C-alpha angles and dihedrals in degrees: 000000000000090000090054094049091053090053096053097071091050093054092045091047091053092048092049090050092049093051091047089052090052092051094048095043120095119254096257091055092053093049090048090050094051090048092052091048091051091050092051094049089046091052092052091048093047089050096051090045094055091046091054090046093052091047091054091049093051092047092045095235094150113124116260119192135173093201121056092192135054125183120217126210092256094059094260119136123215114205124197112208116191121220123176105305094340137075122218119210119220124185117203114193118198120237111260117242087234087062090055090049092051093048096046094081091055093053106034097047102050122177114264102246113279095347108067109226122224112258117251095041112123115254096225128248100305132070119290110304112272106204126199111282112249148098099307139115091274087061091051089049094050095044093049090048092054092044089058085064098040092046105033097171142355092256096055127115092249091056091052091050091051091050093049089047092054090051089057093046091052088047090051092051092049089049089052091056089049093050089048093054091041092052094054091049093051091049090047092050091045093053093044090049095234102153096182096055090039092056092046089053092052088054092050089047092056090044092055091045093070098055089042094053089049094049090050094050092045093050089057093042094051090045091058089044090052090049090053095045090051093048092049093052094047094044093050090044092052091044094053088048095043102042110047141099092290089073093229091159087064104035097045090070105028102038112016102043092180095127113095126189103028145353127279091270091059093051093046101041101036113016096039095057091047093049093049093048089050093047092049093048088046090070092055097035092054105024097048097043092046092052091046089047092056098041096044091044089054092049092047090046089057094042103040101026134233096303096060090042090054092049091049092051094048088049093053094045092047094046091048093051091044094052094041091056093050097039114119115234095270094169094056092043091051092052089045093052092045090054093049091048088052094051093047090047089048090056090055093045090051091050092051091047094051100032094124097052092045090051093052091051092041093231097152091121094051092048090047087054091055094047095046090050094050092047091048093055089047093050094047089052094049094047090053090049093048090046090055092045097054091050090050094044091054091053092043094051093051094051098042099040113027103027093041091048092052090050088049092057093048090049092048090053097057095084089054101045101025104030090169092065095034101093115210091348092056091045090054091047090054093048093050094046089097096049126082126290094247091057092049093050095050092048090047090049093051091045093049095047092047092048091043089053090046091048093047090052087044091051090048089052092046090045090055092046092053089044090050089066086066091045092050090049090052089045088053090059095050093042090053090056096046090046091050090052094051093043091051089049091051092050093052093044096051093030090233100175115143134167136165090223110021122191121246109278096003124138088266091056102059110134101157131097134229111208117196118194103048120138094234142010116280132173117185119186091334114158112208106233131182101221122226128218113277123300095018123088129245136245123248110231101172127024122238107319123210116186132139122192126189133185109307095017101124115193135196117202110201136169142122122297113287091022092119105260095137088039092064088054093051090051093051092046091051097244093118121044122259097233096180138008131012132303117190126182141147121275122264098263129143125228094196112152101053088111097210099327114129121261121237129212093247089063089067124196135139129203131192125208113196124219092249111057114235123213117192128214110267143061130331088260091057090056091058099043098040125174088025120080125222090263089054090048093052091046092060091049098252121143137189089264089061091047089055090054088054088051091049085056093058096038094250100113090122094065101085091051095045096046097042105261140308095296096057114123115206140146091270096186089065096039105050125064125238094262092048091051091055093047088051089056091050090047086060087056092052091045097048094037097200120189088239131028124191108201122190109200093329101169103031089121097035127094120249095251095051087043091057093046095051094049089049093052093051093050091049090055093054095252112151105217127212108189124194108198147123094225113109091196090077093066093091090067096053140064104210134032126209107201119197117198095201092240096083094276127119140174132194116216132176109240108244093018130139094275095055090040092054092050093050091048093051091050092049092052090050091052093048088054091053091049090054089057092059093061091084093052090050089059091049088054091054091048092052091049092053093050092047088059088065096055116150123200131203110289097043099267118141119226121235117270092250094056091093089057091049092051092054101101106219100004131251095286092055096048098251124195120286120259134246126232118241114217119213113273097020133100121253091240089060091048094051093050090057097055128079102225096179099065094050089050092047091055090050089052092049087052094051092045093051091047089052093050093043091052092048093049093048095052097043121094127228093241090062121087118267086228088073090057090047090055089060089052088053087055089058091049091054088069086076089078089053091051092051092053090047092050091055092050090048090055088052091053091051091054096048114110122214108225121211116276096019132097121247091244089060090048092054095046090049091051 
């Protein structure tokens, strides 16, 4: 304790001495001491940070995750983005439905061009009013509506970036004033020959250069950050509005049709970044010049007087009016260029999407013609735009550079030639009139250089303000396109289609109901209508459909091409509107995790398999569990071992080993064959195990044995199947059949019912009667064979008894040709030529075919598909080929000549 008490005075004494030294030290010494102290502390901190980082790397403490995304209970998503040895955490919060409701009025009730329309007035029968892009009230409304998305609240990140940007802009303006004054002092000292003050001015100039460079760099950096922040807000907002349960990504192209000049991808990937860049630069291109304009005008007013200030103001107003009158419509031109760019890009996208079909047809020349024509239109438009720009830029440069510079020289000369109207400069001129000529010249030089610097900065600010009119016009064009995209998505999302006189089956004439949550599939008085693009009406394909399917009621929907089979699936799925009646179906929920247990109707769930298999980007695992993600699969308790069991069910167990494992990423649509794609789709059905599955031509590229296995597995798991197909062989797996006639009619029948049984029995009786007619021909065949056993050749020798059997080409079991009778006294060749062997053989073939069909119909059961019986009939028809072959051989036998001294059998064999 004693030792500690003796040390305290020493520490306190050193502290007091240090504080006394700081008080007595000059200002620059204190600043230098503080800087050294901060550098030392920063060095220690950096040393500890690097040591901790190396320790983490050695210990392997970096975060390792198998999943890059985690979903929270409130719908938010947490994404972990790896970077080197660190992992950044990004939280994505979905847009609330209340936000969409609040913004709907802004985008569905736009102003009517230059005259702002009162809110609540219907917008007519067409899409939201697309006014001419330009600097009008509509542009202001569109920009403020989009700003409400990009800056949602005052406490947002974007608002903080804008505030920080404004601080640097103000600092840059202050530094410009300091540089202008310092420039005048340096020139004054140089002219006066004061070396000491000139050297000190150079030091101060270098000292100001560091903060000025930092401000300029931060202004550009913050402008880029603001652009990225704006784009992030808008992109997430559009994605939430575009990809949701209302199926906006499907309806905006197939039902709405309000987007002109490109698809949604063109708007999001091309127009949106340009709009965000222009909007972010607008803040600095308008805010900074306007601030400079105000500050520099005030300084020049004090320095040059009211006359110069008035002249400068008149010059600005006249230049702005003159350039505004002669300015081309840059907003309209920017919108037209964006539309042409979108159309040209769409031609290339269409070529890429249909490359295989075009290659089969050899349509490269026609597609080249389309592309050349589209590029020619785009080139002509761009050449016209550049021609107008170069003429306007020449005029603009002359006005802003040379005419304003001449006016600046005149304004700077007023304090010299008219001191009474020269402000502070004129007052200084009058006060220094009694002094020597050298002092007056140096003061004039200082004032001129300072005023020149201020006027140059003012001219730069005024020039940027003038240039900003052109930037605003271009921004208006991109704003109109982004606003059109968001307004169309809002209209699709809220189904805001109104018309005083809607067409029949248009989007304003929807009176039906889609009910989700039913324990089956039910359609009550629902017409199947192919919708037209708004505001046109649709076309009715199938008249009012009434069906009801419960668990276990497997249905086959059949009919000719274009009859409306896939259209029924689109109506049930909600892709097409329910114009009349009621459609009820389960919700789109997944029952993954049952692991082979049968699904029950109370579990719900319905899944749709389109006719064209879809393979998403991602791993092999993602293809099987789509639309689930790996996190969803782990959440329901499924593992890769369970997925292997699913692939074994669809006969694809070899895929993980062949492709390199579950985590392999490839372009799967090019790797897998057609049959493998269809079996992947069926594997998704088995994985999700919905109560109902609607399949559109699910096994067209799958063999019959695999087809039967897949249907059997789905039935065993309790999945009720609704199949859309033209293949009658699928009837055996279903209970009901909905037949479409292609003219709007339909009928529902129970497979194996009274109607089908009666048709089969009638056909069976007809075939039996035809078999009885063949009996006489069979007796004729036996008689011919008996006569052929008594054939005599020239010379009086009698053939052996088995010669007739040798002459039979093909034998009795193979349905050989019929035999000719040989009359007494004539050669066998002559007898053969007089008989038509083909007709007799055809009768025998008909008899065999009829017997085969009759046998098939007799042994078939009514629960089996009639297509199986038809297959037996086709086996009988295949005998026609055999008949044709036998007819050819019979003709050869007729033309064979029996040479003298040889038997007929040898002659036939030789021939």
